[in-house]
C-alpha positions, 0 to 999 in steps of 0.5 A: 373462268376465262383462261389465257396465254400469259408472259411473265417478265422478272429478273428475280428468278424464284419470284418469276417461277412462283408467279408462273407456277401459280398462274399455270395452276389457274389454267393459264398458258404461261411463259417466262422471260428475265429481260426486256429484250427476251420479253419482246422476242417472245412477244414477236413470236407469239400473241400473248393475251396479257404480260405481267412485267416487272418495272426494274429489269437488267437491260431496259425497264418495264416502261420501255416494254410497255411503250414497245407493246403499245406500238407493236402488239396493242391487243396485249394487255400489260400489267406492271409490277414494282417494289417501289410503288408510288402514286405518281408512278402508277398514274404514269403507267396507266397514262402510258397504256398500262392495264394495271399496276401492282406493287411487291410483294405480290398478293396472289389474289390481286394478281388473279384479279388483275389477270381476270380483269385484263383477260375480260377486257381483251375479250370485249375488245375481240368481240367488238372487232368481230362486231365491227367486222360483221357490220362491215360485211352486212353494211359496208361496200362489200354488201353492194353487189355489181360490176355495171360500169355506173355501179363502179362509178357509184362506188368510186364516188362513195370512197371519195366522199365517205371520209368527209362531212359533205352532204350526199343526196342519193337519188333512185327509184324505190327498191334500188338500194339507197338505204344500203348506199347510205350505210356504206358511206357511214361505214367507210367514214371516220364516224363508223364508230358513232351512231347511224340513224335512219329516218323515213320522212314519208312514214310519218305525218308532218307534226310527228315528223318534226318531233321525231327529228328535233325532239320535244319538251314536256307540254309542247303538245297534247300527250307530250308528258316528258322531254324526248330526245330527237333523232338529230341529237341521237345521231350527234357525232355520227350520221343521219339519213333522211329517206324520202326527203321529197315528202318534207312540208315547207315548214320542216324544210325551213328547219332542215335548211338551218340544220344544214347551215348552222348545225343547230335547232331547238326542240318542238315547244322548247327554246334551248338551242342544240348544236350537233356534229352530224353528217347528213345523207338524204335520199328520194325517189322524186324528181326534185328539180321538178318539185323546185320548179312547181314550188313544192320544194325550196330551191335554197334547201335543194342547193344545200343538199345537192352537193354530192349527188349519186344516182342509184340506177334501176335494176333493169338498167343493170342487166349484167348485175342481175346473175351476180345479184341473184347468186349473192342473195341465194347464198344469203338465204341458203344460210337459213335453210338446209335445202341443197340448192346450188344455183340457177338454171340458164333458162331461169337467169335468162328469165330474170334478165329479161323482166323489167323489175318495177320493184328493183333490187327489193323485188329481186330479193323477194323472187330469190327468197320465194324460189329458195322456199318453193323449189324441190330441185337442186337448180332453181328452174323457170317454174320456181319463179313467179308467174310475172316473169314467166309471161311473154308480156315483155316482148308483147309490150315491146312489139306494141310500143314499136308498132311491129306487125303481129303477123310478121314474126321476123320483125316481131323478134328483131325489135326486142333483140335490138332493144336488148343489145342496146340495153346491154351495151349501155349497162356495160358502158359500150364495152363489146367484149363484156356485152357479148359475154353478158349476151351469151354470144361471141364478139363477132356475132355482136358486131354483125348484129349491131351492123344489122340493127344500125347501132353505134355509139355515135348514132346513140349520141345524136339521138 
């Protein structure tokens, strides 16, 4: 049986001590009070799980204590007692927030049953709060790692739009974390307790996708043996996230436009119109403006979904965030292993920052997991990273791109150095101190190199 901390409040001293002794015999930590004010003072000092309170007290009545508890200690369940029980007063007590209402003379089994139910309810509430906290940690803003200025701008935008019903379009390459951003928007909104439903539009053929989104009625097509609820109905009251929206067919685009405009639709093969209260977040790695110009994506739908647009920057443009992300995911994987890994060597971090990351954050996560699994060191070294990261192709590519003579070492090294400085400046919003820190040089050295390579913010604006 669950044991808890209880407060018993009654001005009838013999009854008060009798109830307290009985509850203590059941293993509960039990304190007593004989007035409403004394009870409130005790409740301010200690977080009781439940309070058993007589309605008739010398100073204030039990309803006063109930009202105070609802505002000051809402996690504490209140059970009211009275010797003059009526249906009306019991209804009033429950309506005002009492967990239960018992009449005197008190039957011990009834009191025990009521206490057990109250403690069970308290445990459920506590578990729900812990679950919500875990969800916020896993899917909330705190799980999106980055201090690059573009990421900071995106964080501000997420906070601004989260608590609205505004449609959001998340743009970015595959693997940049668009799903994580959508979940963060939902978790920060007033819909966080409602469903978050994700649909990968590119993973299903068009005929199945319509059934998946809108549901279908029995007999709508071969194999439709029963009615099916679609994702839009499942998301009612919450958020629906449509990933890879750029792959939607013309017929599906028409139906999506109607849902966006009117928040209503019919299931496949059905005539009944369903109305839904949903928040839509959409994502794509395609250039929708180009798709509109080519006639592959409806212009009216594009304007309807392009209300608030968030650009998820690729990892290669967030050089300063790479050590932060690598350390974050290292700690996540270390929770699943007993390996005594403490971090990355400076050389390993330099390789991570030099690599172009075509798979973006998703690829980085895989690289970190691989390193944790394979390393025999306490510090992850370059040899623990995939061969692709250890090759010098990055610099060879830059040399070929800019036509640097292969036999001129000084020229060959200058071009990638200039490129790296430019990329780091841009990823830090042209903040010189932050750029110097990220490059591992002092600010004076950075100024000299910028002057040497003719780098200035004004010149970049003109190019």
